[in-house]
Legacy VTK file of the C-alpha trace (Angstrom):
# vtk DataFile Version 3.0
C-alpha trace
ASCII
DATASET POLYDATA
POINTS 110 float
110.731 88.729 95.573
109.783 85.046 95.847
106.559 84.107 94.509
105.533 80.439 94.250
108.752 78.751 92.861
110.331 81.849 91.018
112.278 84.879 92.483
111.814 88.079 90.697
114.627 91.139 90.972
116.584 93.581 89.151
119.992 92.299 87.769
122.590 94.802 87.669
123.128 98.691 88.912
120.594 100.718 89.611
121.404 102.730 86.274
120.226 102.275 82.434
124.321 103.167 81.889
125.195 99.891 83.152
122.142 97.782 81.629
120.104 96.907 84.555
116.967 94.689 83.843
114.226 92.977 85.660
114.751 89.326 85.714
112.710 86.020 86.747
114.872 83.170 88.566
113.945 79.398 88.955
114.262 79.097 93.004
115.122 76.018 92.919
117.822 76.073 90.135
119.114 79.626 89.675
118.299 79.306 86.050
116.955 82.210 84.326
113.357 81.994 82.984
113.244 85.394 81.496
115.141 88.816 81.624
113.159 92.327 80.772
116.200 94.577 79.832
115.924 98.607 80.238
114.194 98.260 83.578
116.228 99.833 86.380
114.159 100.724 89.813
112.568 99.060 92.943
110.178 96.233 92.989
107.911 94.657 95.486
105.248 91.916 95.160
101.468 92.579 96.000
99.942 89.294 95.758
100.628 87.827 92.396
101.443 91.511 90.865
105.251 92.965 90.605
104.895 96.567 91.583
107.936 98.376 90.032
108.683 102.076 90.643
111.616 102.702 87.967
114.578 105.304 87.724
112.505 107.081 84.694
109.677 108.320 87.001
107.075 105.303 85.891
105.403 102.949 88.071
104.572 99.585 86.409
102.161 96.614 87.539
103.213 93.472 85.987
101.837 89.837 86.655
104.294 88.132 88.437
104.599 85.239 85.575
107.299 82.470 85.190
106.351 81.863 81.523
107.324 85.885 80.300
107.178 89.460 81.222
103.688 90.692 81.286
103.507 94.285 81.777
99.694 95.218 82.727
99.763 99.125 83.217
102.732 101.590 82.966
101.853 105.495 84.489
104.385 108.262 84.681
104.496 109.675 88.019
107.166 111.531 89.100
110.406 113.179 87.131
113.515 110.821 86.589
115.397 110.158 89.486
118.820 108.102 89.682
118.024 105.903 92.797
114.292 105.230 93.606
112.491 104.007 96.748
110.776 100.804 97.048
106.945 101.283 96.835
104.923 100.258 99.844
101.531 98.804 99.823
99.212 98.654 102.631
95.143 98.289 102.812
94.566 98.641 99.086
96.570 101.828 99.114
99.844 102.314 96.946
102.462 104.617 98.273
105.182 106.052 96.259
107.888 108.177 97.160
110.792 110.049 95.859
114.314 110.102 97.073
113.399 114.107 97.737
110.578 112.908 99.686
107.252 113.526 97.415
105.006 111.073 98.355
102.209 109.983 96.310
99.172 107.649 97.573
97.155 105.764 94.974
93.806 104.063 96.063
94.529 100.342 94.268
91.174 99.184 95.326
89.285 97.313 92.493
LINES 1 111
110 0 1 2 3 4 5 6 7 8 9 10 11 12 13 14 15 16 17 18 19 20 21 22 23 24 25 26 27 28 29 30 31 32 33 34 35 36 37 38 39 40 41 42 43 44 45 46 47 48 49 50 51 52 53 54 55 56 57 58 59 60 61 62 63 64 65 66 67 68 69 70 71 72 73 74 75 76 77 78 79 80 81 82 83 84 85 86 87 88 89 90 91 92 93 94 95 96 97 98 99 100 101 102 103 104 105 106 107 108 109
């Protein structure tokens, strides 16, 4: 996900055994700005927030900040699963779905 001149994404396989991490890169140079180990899953960008669904079944909201990983909130939503589905955000609602098809809708309005 591109936000400003920073590119956010996961590095490695979607499996803790392979050492996946959330990484922020400088989009102009490819230089790693920061790396947060032991995060594995999918992510989207909603405004200036990273929304992560993790293989642990957790939802994480973090600030899209080039200086450092800045977790704002974390909640456990589902049982762990090996392959997560990217969340979706529309009209102030966050939709999270498991690979098995369980859907959760969260109202994210302030």
